[in-house]
C-alpha positions in Angstrom: -8.5 -2.1 -17.9 -11.1 -3.0 -15.2 -13.2 -0.3 -13.2 -11.0 -1.5 -10.2 -8.0 -0.5 -11.9 -8.8 2.4 -13.3 -10.5 3.6 -9.3 -6.8 2.6 -8.1 -4.9 4.3 -10.6 -6.9 7.5 -9.6 -6.7 6.7 -5.4 -2.9 6.7 -6.6 -3.1 10.0 -7.6 -5.4 11.1 -5.2 -3.0 9.8 -2.2 0.0 12.3 -3.7 -2.7 15.7 -3.4 -4.1 14.6 0.4 -4.9 17.4 2.9 -3.3 16.1 5.7 -0.1 13.8 6.0 -1.2 10.6 7.3 0.4 9.4 10.3 2.9 6.6 10.2 0.7 3.8 10.5 -1.4 4.5 7.6 1.6 5.5 5.5 2.6 2.0 6.0 -0.4 0.4 5.2 -0.8 2.8 2.0 2.7 1.1 1.0 2.0 -2.2 1.9 -1.4 -2.2 0.0 0.3 -0.1 -2.8 3.5 -2.9 -3.7 0.7 -6.9 -2.6 -1.9 -4.3 -5.4 1.5 -3.7 -7.7 4.1 -6.2 -7.1 2.0 -9.2 -4.9 4.3 -11.6 -2.1 6.8 -9.7 -1.2 9.7 -11.5 -3.0 12.9 -9.7 -1.5 15.0 -10.3 2.3 13.5 -8.7 5.3 16.4 -5.7 5.4 18.7 -5.8 8.2 18.6 -4.1 11.6 20.0 -0.8 11.3 17.3 0.1 8.6 14.7 0.6 10.5 12.1 2.6 7.6 12.9 -0.6 5.4 12.3 -3.3 7.7 8.5 -1.2 9.0 8.1 -1.2 4.8 8.9 -4.6 4.4 6.6 -5.3 7.4 4.3 -3.9 6.4 4.2 -5.3 2.8 4.6 -8.9 4.2 1.3 -8.9 6.2 -0.2 -9.0 3.0 1.5 -11.7 1.9 -1.3 -14.1 0.5 -3.7 -10.8 -0.9 -5.0 -11.1 -3.9 -4.2 -7.4 -6.0 -7.3 -7.1 -6.5 -7.9 -7.5 -2.9 -5.7 -4.8 -2.5 -6.4 -2.5 -5.4 -10.3 -2.6 -3.9 -8.5 -2.2 0.1 -6.3 0.7 -1.4 -9.4 2.5 -2.6 -10.9 2.6 0.0 -8.1 3.8 2.8 -8.1 6.2 0.2 -11.3 7.6 0.4 -11.7 7.1 4.3 -8.6 9.9 4.2 -10.3 12.3 2.4 
């Protein structure tokens, strides 16, 4: 396992142990970066208008389309570090 993958895995664990809950915009960034890092580009259809949370999550992930997983992992780690 590469150092970045190890750091990412540790950051995922640390993200669940933050002392304060991040605001919704930050939570969406965390979600989008995690999905891009683990699954790559979004490949699901955009949720319907009635699913506001699903649409917000899809949008957060979709904005990262084309970002290499390694870059998403690095940005995820940096974001979690900044929240601690």
